[in-house]
PASEBA-1860 file (N, C-alpha, C; in nm, 3 decimals):
! residues 87
1> XXXXXXXX> 24.265/-12.909/-4.599/24.368/-12.812/-4.563/24.416/-12.845/-4.421 ~ 24.546/-12.846/-4.401/24.602/-12.877/-4.271/24.593/-12.757/-4.178 ~ 24.611/-12.785/-4.048/24.600/-12.679/-3.947/24.705/-12.570/-3.968 ~ 24.828/-12.609/-4.004/24.933/-12.508/-4.028/24.900/-12.420/-4.146 ~ 24.844/-12.478/-4.251/24.805/-12.400/-4.369/24.694/-12.302/-4.335 ~ 24.598/-12.348/-4.256/24.488/-12.260/-4.214/24.540/-12.145/-4.128 ~ 24.633/-12.177/-4.038/24.689/-12.073/-3.951/24.767/-11.971/-4.033 ~ 24.845/-12.017/-4.130/24.920/-11.923/-4.215/24.826/-11.835/-4.296
9> XXXXXXXX> 24.723/-11.895/-4.352/24.626/-11.817/-4.430/24.555/-11.715/-4.342 ~ 24.521/-11.755/-4.220/24.456/-11.666/-4.124/24.545/-11.545/-4.095 ~ 24.672/-11.568/-4.064/24.760/-11.457/-4.033/24.795/-11.374/-4.154 ~ 24.801/-11.435/-4.272/24.825/-11.359/-4.394/24.710/-11.261/-4.417 ~ 24.586/-11.308/-4.399/24.470/-11.219/-4.414/24.474/-11.107/-4.310 ~ 24.511/-11.141/-4.186/24.517/-11.040/-4.080/24.624/-10.936/-4.108 ~ 24.739/-10.980/-4.154/24.847/-10.885/-4.183/24.812/-10.795/-4.302 ~ 24.741/-10.849/-4.399/24.696/-10.768/-4.512/24.597/-10.660/-4.464
17> XXXXXXXX> 24.505/-10.700/-4.376/24.409/-10.603/-4.320/24.482/-10.494/-4.243 ~ 24.578/-10.533/-4.160/24.654/-10.436/-4.081/24.731/-10.340/-4.172 ~ 24.790/-10.392/-4.278/24.865/-10.307/-4.371/24.774/-10.204/-4.438 ~ 24.656/-10.247/-4.480/24.562/-10.155/-4.544/24.516/-10.048/-4.445 ~ 24.482/-10.089/-4.323/24.436/-9.992/-4.223/24.547/-9.896/-4.183 ~ 24.671/-9.944/-4.174/24.783/-9.854/-4.145/24.807/-9.756/-4.260 ~ 24.785/-9.799/-4.382/24.796/-9.708/-4.495/24.693/-9.597/-4.487 ~ 24.569/-9.634/-4.454/24.463/-9.533/-4.438/24.498/-9.439/-4.322
25> XXXXXXXX> 24.548/-9.495/-4.213/24.588/-9.413/-4.098/24.695/-9.313/-4.139 ~ 24.796/-9.358/-4.214/24.904/-9.269/-4.257/24.851/-9.154/-4.342 ~ 24.764/-9.187/-4.435/24.707/-9.083/-4.521/24.627/-8.983/-4.436 ~ 24.546/-9.033/-4.343/24.465/-8.944/-4.260/24.549/-8.860/-4.165 ~ 24.660/-8.916/-4.117/24.741/-8.846/-4.017/24.842/-8.750/-4.078 ~ 24.895/-8.782/-4.196/25.004/-8.701/-4.250/24.974/-8.637/-4.384 ~ 24.916/-8.711/-4.476/24.898/-8.659/-4.611/24.788/-8.553/-4.616 ~ 24.673/-8.585/-4.559/24.561/-8.490/-4.566/24.594/-8.359/-4.495
33> XXXXXXXX> 24.645/-8.359/-4.370/24.679/-8.229/-4.309/24.787/-8.152/-4.385 ~ 24.885/-8.225/-4.441/24.989/-8.156/-4.518/24.930/-8.092/-4.643 ~ 24.846/-8.165/-4.713/24.784/-8.111/-4.834/24.686/-7.999/-4.801 ~ 24.628/-8.004/-4.683/24.528/-7.904/-4.644/24.592/-7.771/-4.606 ~ 24.724/-7.769/-4.591/24.788/-7.641/-4.558/24.763/-7.537/-4.665 ~ 24.740/-7.582/-4.788/24.712/-7.488/-4.896/24.576/-7.420/-4.877 ~ 24.491/-7.481/-4.796/24.361/-7.423/-4.767/24.375/-7.325/-4.651 ~ 24.421/-7.208/-4.680/24.444/-7.109/-4.573/24.321/-7.025/-4.546
41> XXXXXXXX> 24.206/-7.089/-4.554/24.079/-7.021/-4.528/24.060/-7.010/-4.378 ~ 24.037/-6.890/-4.326/24.011/-6.881/-4.182/23.874/-6.943/-4.149 ~ 23.872/-7.023/-4.044/23.751/-7.095/-4.005/23.741/-7.084/-3.853 ~ 23.653/-6.998/-3.805/23.639/-6.969/-3.661/23.771/-6.922/-3.600 ~ 23.846/-6.843/-3.675/23.971/-6.788/-3.626/24.092/-6.877/-3.640 ~ 24.075/-6.996/-3.691/24.185/-7.090/-3.709/24.193/-7.128/-3.857 ~ 24.309/-7.171/-3.902/24.319/-7.218/-4.041/24.233/-7.343/-4.062 ~ 24.177/-7.356/-4.180/24.091/-7.469/-4.211/24.164/-7.602/-4.197
49> XXXXXXXX> 24.295/-7.603/-4.228/24.372/-7.727/-4.214/24.377/-7.774/-4.068 ~ 24.377/-7.680/-3.974/24.374/-7.717/-3.833/24.245/-7.792/-3.801 ~ 24.132/-7.742/-3.851/24.004/-7.807/-3.825/23.996/-7.945/-3.889 ~ 24.054/-7.958/-4.008/24.054/-8.089/-4.073/24.133/-8.189/-3.990 ~ 24.248/-8.147/-3.940/24.331/-8.237/-3.861/24.270/-8.263/-3.724 ~ 24.214/-8.160/-3.662/24.163/-8.174/-3.527/24.030/-8.248/-3.520 ~ 23.951/-8.242/-3.624/23.819/-8.307/-3.621/23.812/-8.431/-3.708 ~ 23.872/-8.426/-3.825/23.859/-8.537/-3.919/23.946/-8.656/-3.886
57> XXXXXXXX> 24.072/-8.632/-3.851/24.164/-8.743/-3.826/24.119/-8.830/-3.708 ~ 24.083/-8.775/-3.593/24.038/-8.861/-3.483/23.911/-8.940/-3.519 ~ 23.824/-8.881/-3.596/23.704/-8.953/-3.639/23.742/-9.072/-3.727 ~ 23.834/-9.052/-3.818/23.881/-9.161/-3.903/23.949/-9.268/-3.819 ~ 24.027/-9.229/-3.718/24.095/-9.326/-3.633/23.994/-9.413/-3.557 ~ 23.889/-9.352/-3.504/23.787/-9.428/-3.432/23.716/-9.525/-3.526 ~ 23.689/-9.481/-3.647/23.625/-9.570/-3.745/23.717/-9.687/-3.779 ~ 23.846/-9.660/-3.795/23.941/-9.767/-3.824/23.948/-9.870/-3.711
65> XXXXXXXX> 23.951/-9.823/-3.588/23.957/-9.915/-3.473/23.830/-9.998/-3.466 ~ 23.715/-9.936/-3.485/23.589/-10.010/-3.483/23.582/-10.113/-3.594 ~ 23.625/-10.077/-3.712/23.624/-10.171/-3.825/23.717/-10.288/-3.798 ~ 23.837/-10.258/-3.745/23.933/-10.364/-3.716/23.878/-10.459/-3.611 ~ 23.820/-10.406/-3.505/23.766/-10.491/-3.398/23.653/-10.579/-3.449 ~ 23.562/-10.522/-3.525/23.450/-10.600/-3.577/23.498/-10.709/-3.674 ~ 23.590/-10.672/-3.762/23.642/-10.768/-3.859/23.719/-10.881/-3.790 ~ 23.802/-10.846/-3.693/23.880/-10.950/-3.625/23.791/-11.039/-3.540
73> XXXXXXXX> 23.690/-10.986/-3.477/23.596/-11.072/-3.403/23.531/-11.173/-3.496 ~ 23.488/-11.128/-3.612/23.425/-11.219/-3.709/23.525/-11.324/-3.757 ~ 23.645/-11.281/-3.790/23.747/-11.375/-3.838/23.788/-11.475/-3.730 ~ 23.798/-11.428/-3.606/23.832/-11.520/-3.497/23.724/-11.625/-3.477 ~ 23.597/-11.583/-3.485/23.487/-11.680/-3.472/23.492/-11.782/-3.584 ~ 23.517/-11.736/-3.707/23.527/-11.828/-3.821/23.644/-11.923/-3.804 ~ 23.757/-11.874/-3.755/23.875/-11.959/-3.739/23.854/-12.063/-3.630 ~ 23.792/-12.025/-3.519/23.770/-12.122/-3.413/23.662/-12.222/-3.453
81> XXXXXXX> 23.564/-12.177/-3.530/23.461/-12.270/-3.579/23.522/-12.371/-3.674 ~ 23.613/-12.327/-3.759/23.680/-12.418/-3.852/23.774/-12.514/-3.779 ~ 23.836/-12.467/-3.671/23.929/-12.552/-3.596/23.853/-12.659/-3.517 ~ 23.729/-12.630/-3.478/23.650/-12.726/-3.400/23.585/-12.832/-3.488 ~ 23.603/-12.823/-3.615/23.544/-12.921/-3.704/23.405/-12.882/-3.749 ~ 23.373/-12.752/-3.745/23.245/-12.706/-3.796/23.133/-12.702/-3.694 ~ 23.164/-12.717/-3.567/23.059/-12.709/-3.464/23.039/-12.569/-3.418
END
């Protein structure tokens, strides 16, 4: 495989990962809080949907960032190892 082909494959994999993580982010940021509005259960004086958005979404965002960083570090190491000829 040539260097250009490897680079294209590397970026294709990265863009696919980014698209999936952005999809999860969208669902966590917009879909879940919108759907949770139907849960009008009072929870410590606030609507339950507020607690889902205020506590759950930031937790999901931190998990997404950690997963992305760990995955990209691993992929970068593999790509540089492959570019060096396996050393």
